[in-house]
N, C-alpha and C positions, 0 to 999 in steps of 0.2 A: 227160276229166272223170269223177271218181269219183261214183257214185250211192250213196246211203245210204237204206236202208228198214228197216222192222220186219219181220223174218222170222217171229218168234213172240213170245210174251209175254216171253221171256227171251233172245232172239237178235236182234242187229243183223246186217244183211247189207250189204256193200259190193260193188259191181260195177264193174269197169273193163274197157273194150273197147279192145284195141290192135290196129292193123293188122299183118298178117304181112308183113314186107318181102320184096322180090324178090331184091335183090343185096347190100344192106348191112345189117349188124346195127345196132341202136340200144339205148340204155339208158333205164331209168326208175327213179326212186326214189320209194317211197311211204312217207310218215311219218305215223304215227298218234300223237297225244298225247291220252290219255284222262285228264281231270281228275275226280277224285272227292272228295267231302267227307271230311274227316279222320275224322268219326264212323263212317264205314263200314269203316275199318281195312283197306283193301286196300293194303298197303304191304309193304316188305321185311321188316318185323318179324313179320308174320303169315303171309305167303305166300312161297314160293320163286318165283324167276323162271321156273323150268322148269314149275311148276304153272300159272302164269298163261299161259305160252306155249301150253299145251294148250287154252286157251279160244279161241285163234285158229285156226280150221280153214279151210283153203283148198282149192279144187279148180279146175282149169282145163279149158276146153272150147273147141271151135270155136264161133263165133257161128252162129246159125241161118242156113241158106241163104236168100238174099233173092230170091224170085221172086214176081211178081204171079200171080194166078190165070190171067190171059190167057197169061202166059209159060209157066206150068206146062202148060196145055192145048194150046199151040202145037206141032203135030207137026213143024214145021220147026226148032224150037229143040232142037238136039242136046244142049245142056247141061241141059235139063229132066229131073229124075228121073222124071217121068211118061212122057216120051218113051222113056227107057231101059227103064222098067218094061213098057211096051207091047211093046217088042222082046223083052224077056226072057220075057214071058208067051207070046208066039207060039212061041218056042223051047221052052219048057217043055211046051206042049201037044203038040208033036211028039216031044220026048224030055225026060223029067224030069231026066236027067243032063247035059243040054247046057249048063246054067248053074250056077255054084256057088251053093250056098244062101246064103252070106254076101253075095254081090253083090245078090241079089234082096232079102234082108231089109234091106240098107243102103239101097236105093232106096225101099223102102216107108217106112222110118223118115224118110228125107229128105223125102218128100212130106208126111208129117204135120208135120214140123218147119217146112217152108216154109209150109204152110197156117196153122199156129199163128202164125207170125211175121207173115204177111200180114194175118191177121184182126186182130191187135193194131194194126197200122198203119192198117188200114181204120177201126177204131173211133175211133182218135185223130183221123183226118181228118174223120170224121162229127161228132164232138164240136166240132171247130173250125168246121165248116160251120153247126152249130146255133147257136153263139155269134154267128157273123157273119150268120145268117139267109139262107144261100145255098140257097134252096129248090130251085132248078132243078138245081144241082150235086149236092145231097143225093139228090134223086129218081133221078138218073142213077147215082150210086154204089150206092144200094140195089138198083136194078134189075139192074145189072151183077153185083153180088155174088150176088144170088139166082140169076140165070141161070147164072153160071159154077160156083157151088157145086153146084147140082143136076146140071149136066153132069158135073162131077168125080166126085160120088158115084155117079152111074149108070155111068160108065165103069169106075170101080174095082170096082163090084159085078158088072159084066159079066165082068171079068177074074177075079174071085173065083169066079164060077160055072164058068168054064172050068177053073180049077185044081182046084176041088172035084170036077169030073167026071173029072179025070185022075188025081189023087193020093188017097191015103188021108186020111181026116179027121183022123187023129192025127199026120200028118207036120208037121214044123216049117214047111214052106213054106205049107201050108194055114192053119195057125194064125197065121203072120205076116200073110197077106193079111187074115184075119178081124180081127186086132188092129188093123191099119192102118185097115180099114173102120170098126171100132167107135170108134177114136180120132177120125177125121175127123167121124164122126157126132156125137160128144160135143162136140167143139170147135165145130162149125158150129151145133149147137143152142144152146149157150151164147152164141155170138156173135150169133145172131139175136135172142135175148132182150136182150142188151146193146145192140144197135142200136135195138131197140124202146124200151127204157128211155131211151136217150140222145135219141131223136128225138121222142117223144110230146109233150114239153113245148111244141113249136112250135105245135101245134094248127092246122096248115095243112090245109085240106080236100084239096088235091091229094096230100098225103102219106098220107092214110088208107088207100088201097088197098095201098100198099107196107107200111105197118105191119101191116095185116091179113095180108098174105102172109108176113111175118116170123113172126107167131104161128102161122099154119098150118104153115109149114115146121118150126118147132121142135116142134110137136105130132107132125107126120109122122115126124120123125127118132126121137122117143121111142117111138112106136108101132112103127117099123121094128125098133129094137133089141129091143123086147119080143117081137116076132113071130119074129125069128130066134134068140131065146133067148140074147142077149148078157147078161152079168152086169149091165152098166150099164142094162139095161132093167128092172131090179128096182124094186119099189115101196119097198124098204128104203133109206132115205137113206144109212145107214152103208155098206151094200154098194156103193152108187153112188160115194160119195166115195173109198172104198178102191180101187175099180176105176179111177177117174180118175187117182189118184196112181200106181198101178201102170203104167198105159198111158203116162203122161207120162214116167216113169223109163225105160221100155223104149224109147220113141221117141228120147229125148234121149241114150240110151247111145251112139248112133252119133256123137255130138259130143264125148264125153268123151275127154280125153287121158290117156295112161298116166303116172302120177307115178312118178318114180324118185328115191327118197330116198337121198342120199349118206351113207355112214358116216364120211366124213372128219372132220366136226366132233367126233364122239365119240372118234375115234382121236387127233385132235390134243389134245383135252382130257385124254385118258388119258396121252398122252406128256408133256404139260406138267405134269400133276399128278404123274407119276412123277419128272420132273426136279426139280420143287419139293420133293418128298419126299426125293429123294436129296441135294439141296443142304442141306436142313434137317437130315437125319440126319448128313451129313458134319460139319456145325457141332457137333451134339451129341456126336459121337464125338471130334472134336478137343478139345472142351471137357473130356470125360471123361479123355482122355489127359493133357491139361494138368494136371488136378486130381490124377491119379495120380502124376505125376512131380514135382509142385511141393509138395504138401501130404501130411501123414500121412493114411493111409487111415482113414476113419470119424471124422476130426476135423471140427470145426465149419466150418473154411474149405473142406475137401474137399466136405462136403455142400452148402454154399452154392453153390459153383461148379457142381456137378452139377445142382442145382435150376435155377439160372439158365440153364444150357445147354438143359435140356428146355423151360423156359418160352419161350426164344427160338426153339427148334426149331418150335413150333407157330405162333409169330408169323411166322417166316420163310416158312413154307408159305403163309400167308394173304397176306403182302406180295408174294410172287412171283406168286400167282394174280392179284392186282389189277394187278401190273405187266404180266403177259402180256395181260390183258384190255385194258389201255390202249394197249400198243404193237403188238399184233397183232390189231386188230379184225376184219380179213377172215378170218384163220385161226380166230378165236374165234366165228364165226357159230354161232348156236344150231341152225340147220338150213340145209342146202344141198340143193336138189332141182332136178329138171328135169322138164319136161312133154314127153313123147315122142309123135310122130305114130303112130297105130295102123296107118297104111299103110306107113310107111318105117322106123319105130322110130328115127328121128333126132330130135335136140333141136329143139323149136320155141321153147321158152322156158327159160332158166336163172334160178334164184332163190336169193337168200341172205336169211336172216331173222335178226334180232337183237331181243331184248326185254330191257328193264331198267326198274327203278324209278328215277324222278328226283325230286329236290326241285324245287319251283316255281322257285327261284332259278337252277337249272341248265338250265331250259328256254330255248331261244333267245328273244331279246328280241321278235322279231316275233310269235312264237307267244304270248308273254305279253301283248302288246298286243292281239292278236285275242281272247284269252280274257278280258281285263279287263272287269269289270262297271262300266259307266259310271254305273249307277243306284245304286251302293253305294260311297260315298266312304270307308267305314270298313272296307273289306276287309282292310287291313293290320293291323287290330286283332283280326281273327278268326283261328282256327287255319288254317294253310295247307293247301291241298289236296294230296292224293297224286296222283302222275302216273305212269301206265303208258305207256312209250314203246316203240312197235313200229315197226320199219323193215324194209322189204323192197326189196332191189335186184333189178331185173329186167333181163335181156338177151334181146331178141327176135332169134332167128336167122333168116337169110334162106332163101328157098326153094331157091336154087341150091346151098346147102350140103347139101341133101337130094336133089340130083339131080332137082329138079322145077322147073317154070316155071309161070307163071300160066295158060298155055294148058292145062296138064294138072292144074291144081289150082283150078278155077274157083269152087267153092262155098265153100271154107274160106278166106275172105279175112281174117277177123279172129279174134283170140284173146280169150277172155273169162275174166277172173280173178275168181272169187267168193270173198269172205272173210266168214266168219261169226264173230261175237264173242259168246261166251256170257257173260251177265251175272249168273249165279246167285250168284257170290261177293260181288257188290255188294249183294245183297238180304238177306244173312243178319243184318246188324246193324240193319236198318231197323225202325222201330216199325210197329205194326199200321196198316193203311191207313185204317180207318174211325174217324171221330171225330165227336162231336156238339158243335155250337156253338150258343149262344143269343145273340140280339141283340134290341133293341127293333124291333118291326115299324114301319116308317116310315109305314104307313097306319092304325095302330091302337095303342091304349095297352095293348099286351100283348107278351109275349115271343114271338119267332119262332124256331123250332128249325130249324137248318141241319145237314144231314148232309154232312160234308166228308171229304176224304181227305188224309192227310199225304203229301206228295210230296217227292222229292229230285231234284236236278239233277246229271246228269253232263254234262260238256262235252267234246266231241270235236272236235279240230282236225286236219284232214287236209291234208297237203301232197303234191302231185305235182310232181316236179322232174326236169329234164333239162338239164344244163349245155350240152351240144352243141346242143340244139334251142332253147335259151333259153326253156325252159318252167319256170314257177314259179307254180303255182296253189294257192291256199289256200281251204279251206272250213271253216265253223264250224257245229256243230250242238249243240243242247241236247236231251239225252235226259231226258225227265221220267218218273220211275219211282216206284212205291210197292212195298210188300212183295209184291204179287201179280205185279209185272213192269212192262213198259214201258207207260206210259200214252199217250205220243205223242212224236213227234220234231219239233223246230222248227229250221228253218234260220235262222241268225242273220246279220244283215248284217255285212260286213267293215268295219273302221274305215278 
């Protein structure tokens, strides 16, 4: 299932998580139909398809490793990055060259990613418990989280002290330990506050001690970062926000997959363009030869044939381009890319992308039915919407093609594809968002002034399809915008 959310005031973000197969590859098709009002003029007459394609930016990464805090701290769990880090720390204390720098940094990043993922899951569980008023289970969850988080922070800081005593403060190893410590401190502090905000509404007396402990813990972590002179301990909010973003990018860099963009679409386009030009030029040349041999040079008939030949030369080039686009859709993909494993440099996922403008009548009937506005029976009398159609074909490659098995690849179980859609081109023709309206006050004999915003609706229909797996899932969203950007996103019911 594809998730859609607002990434910024001008960016939509979709996220799809796909399992990495062990032995057999499988395919997915992702279809995006973006309907925009005709007055926004986002169509083939004002924009090239190549320009709009650049508004769709994608990156792939492994999904965050899934470990509970108990599993992370379990010394018997050989798959836990914390268990491996303890082992590496002991070796580094004896000999700084005994373990490669890359391995140590990777485990530190994995620990932070696992903590971030587990804290999100914990918060979701606690919110569900609050709704269901599961007081006992909530107290146990808060108690366990506090206990395990304190143990984790203390153990990591003990290892940091050992490394600081052995290596120079400017070494990448020491900095990596400090960044991991700072990251976990920031994540845990924010999570403690989130838990407090989520649980305080219950007003259950037995929860008060745990809520107080959450506040004490968050204050303690802030004071710790300030004491050890971490940048996120600053009182400047801008500095703290920038530092949080930097640390998040650093820790998640261990999950990013290396994109490999193929030059094949460009080469095919150049070859086909050259072939079309050659055929068109051949027609023009033959026309000129015919004119020279049939009519007197510089006569009216001679000039007319030459002009017709050159007119048809340009039309032949365009006709051939459209013909090639129709009969060779796979070769005419706008972009072909692969996501490579940073460990093996082998393909994990292959991708083909195509984008084009469509008329509403050319959209598949089921998509038109989903988009149809049941509350407006006069839509056929209004200007038709413009449609941007974006399709991505995915092939997930199995682990055995990489010489790997699940036993040696335990953490990277899933592939996450994130696609961001930049909407700034849809905002250019919009009217100013603020407007003033007057109406009679229903409670008094005077005019009531209302400050309103003029908004526009984009409709996005997403289809996830796999013929072999008999998968065909549709979702429909309304993106409400004004000239300043995205106001909100509404998920619409399917007919």
